[in-house]
VEXDREN-2710 file (C-alpha; in Angstrom, 1 decimal):
% VEXDREN-2710
k/r/px/py/pz
1/UNK/91.2/108.3/107.9
2/UNK/94.3/109.3/106.0
3/UNK/96.9/111.1/108.2
4/UNK/100.0/113.1/107.5
5/UNK/102.6/112.8/110.3
6/UNK/104.8/115.8/111.0
7/UNK/108.5/115.1/111.6
8/UNK/108.4/115.0/115.4
9/UNK/105.3/112.8/115.4
10/UNK/107.0/110.3/113.1
11/UNK/110.1/110.3/115.3
12/UNK/108.0/109.7/118.4
13/UNK/106.2/106.8/116.6
14/UNK/109.5/105.3/115.7
15/UNK/111.4/105.8/118.9
16/UNK/109.0/106.5/121.8
17/UNK/105.3/105.9/120.9
18/UNK/104.3/106.4/124.5
19/UNK/104.9/110.1/124.1
20/UNK/101.9/110.3/121.8
21/UNK/98.5/110.9/123.3
22/UNK/96.2/108.0/123.9
23/UNK/93.7/109.4/121.4
24/UNK/96.4/109.7/118.7
25/UNK/97.7/106.2/119.4
26/UNK/94.1/104.9/119.1
27/UNK/93.6/106.8/115.8
28/UNK/96.9/105.4/114.4
29/UNK/95.9/101.9/115.4
30/UNK/92.4/102.1/113.9
31/UNK/91.7/99.8/111.0
32/UNK/91.5/101.9/107.8
33/UNK/93.9/104.6/109.0
34/UNK/96.5/105.3/106.4
35/UNK/99.7/107.0/107.7
36/UNK/101.8/109.2/105.5
37/UNK/105.1/111.0/105.8
38/UNK/106.0/113.9/103.4
39/UNK/109.3/113.8/101.6
40/UNK/109.8/117.2/103.3
41/UNK/110.0/115.4/106.6
42/UNK/112.6/113.0/105.2
43/UNK/114.6/116.1/104.0
44/UNK/114.2/117.8/107.4
45/UNK/115.4/114.6/109.2
46/UNK/118.4/114.3/106.9
47/UNK/119.4/117.9/107.5
48/UNK/118.9/117.6/111.3
49/UNK/121.0/114.3/111.3
50/UNK/123.8/115.9/109.3
51/UNK/123.9/118.9/111.6
52/UNK/124.0/116.6/114.6
53/UNK/120.7/117.9/116.0
54/UNK/119.0/114.5/115.9
55/UNK/120.6/111.1/116.5
56/UNK/119.5/108.2/114.3
57/UNK/120.7/104.6/114.6
58/UNK/121.7/104.5/110.9
59/UNK/122.3/106.9/108.0
60/UNK/119.1/108.9/107.3
61/UNK/119.0/107.6/103.7
62/UNK/118.4/104.1/105.2
63/UNK/116.8/104.8/108.5
64/UNK/113.8/106.9/107.1
65/UNK/112.6/104.5/104.4
66/UNK/113.3/101.4/106.5
67/UNK/111.4/102.8/109.5
68/UNK/108.5/103.9/107.3
69/UNK/108.3/100.3/105.9
70/UNK/108.3/98.9/109.5
71/UNK/105.6/101.4/110.7
72/UNK/103.6/101.0/107.5
73/UNK/103.9/104.7/106.7
74/UNK/103.7/105.8/103.0
75/UNK/106.1/108.4/101.8
76/UNK/104.5/111.2/99.9
77/UNK/106.5/113.1/97.2
78/UNK/106.5/116.9/97.0
79/UNK/104.6/117.7/93.8
80/UNK/104.7/121.0/92.1
81/UNK/101.2/121.9/93.2
82/UNK/102.2/121.4/96.8
83/UNK/105.4/123.5/96.4
84/UNK/103.4/126.3/94.8
85/UNK/100.7/126.1/97.4
86/UNK/103.3/126.2/100.2
87/UNK/104.9/129.2/98.6
88/UNK/101.7/131.1/98.3
89/UNK/100.4/130.5/101.8
90/UNK/100.4/133.8/103.9
91/UNK/103.8/134.5/105.4
92/UNK/102.7/134.2/109.1
93/UNK/104.7/131.0/109.5
94/UNK/108.0/130.9/107.5
95/UNK/109.4/127.4/108.2
96/UNK/109.5/125.8/104.8
97/UNK/109.0/122.3/106.1
98/UNK/105.9/123.2/108.0
99/UNK/104.6/125.1/105.0
100/UNK/105.0/122.0/102.8
101/UNK/103.2/119.9/105.4
102/UNK/100.3/122.3/105.7
103/UNK/100.0/122.6/101.9
104/UNK/100.2/118.8/101.5
105/UNK/97.5/118.3/104.1
106/UNK/95.2/120.9/102.5
107/UNK/95.7/119.7/98.9
108/UNK/95.5/115.9/99.7
109/UNK/92.7/116.4/102.3
110/UNK/94.8/114.7/105.0
111/UNK/94.6/114.9/108.8
112/UNK/97.8/116.4/110.1
113/UNK/99.2/114.9/113.3
114/UNK/101.5/117.5/114.8
115/UNK/103.4/118.2/118.0
116/UNK/103.3/121.9/117.1
117/UNK/100.4/123.7/118.8
118/UNK/101.0/126.9/116.8
119/UNK/99.8/125.3/113.6
120/UNK/96.4/126.8/112.8
121/UNK/95.1/127.5/109.4
122/UNK/94.1/130.9/110.6
123/UNK/97.9/131.6/110.6
124/UNK/97.8/130.8/106.9
125/UNK/94.7/133.0/106.2
126/UNK/92.1/130.2/106.2
127/UNK/89.1/130.9/108.4
128/UNK/86.7/128.6/110.3
129/UNK/88.9/127.5/113.1
130/UNK/87.3/125.9/116.3
131/UNK/88.7/123.9/119.2
132/UNK/87.9/120.3/120.0
133/UNK/89.2/118.2/122.9
134/UNK/92.2/115.9/122.4
135/UNK/94.0/114.1/125.2
136/UNK/96.4/114.9/126.8
137/UNK/96.6/118.3/125.1
138/UNK/94.4/120.4/122.8
139/UNK/93.6/119.7/119.3
140/UNK/92.1/122.0/116.7
141/UNK/89.6/121.4/114.0
142/UNK/90.5/123.8/111.2
143/UNK/88.3/124.6/108.3
144/UNK/85.8/122.0/107.0
145/UNK/88.4/119.3/106.0
146/UNK/91.6/119.9/107.9
147/UNK/92.4/118.4/111.3
148/UNK/95.6/118.8/113.3
149/UNK/96.1/116.9/116.5
150/UNK/98.5/118.4/119.0
151/UNK/100.2/115.4/120.4
END
């Protein structure tokens, strides 16, 4: 499995992995799972750090890449096709960081690990949503190739 971590998920992995559900911890630990972080999450973390809304033990320009290396998380760039896809998603959800993550997951065929239960592809005009169980909360299987685990 190739997974895209949202910003909160990555922070929990780095600072308090016990906050993640047992199922997600197991999926992360599975051999063959590739973990990714979008550059958009790095951008969001840097903004939150600068605004004093998140505390990091080091400057965000060092903390994010160093922690990704320690956690074996690949950093994905934001390519033009992702930016265009994010901009052209329906306007049901306006957060630009979330839109970049959804577009990245769709275009790269990634499983999105998210703490945000409101993320459904139906909000972005994609049909075929159904529920599947995920401990300790719900998760959603969305479309034929897009998963989001609510952590």
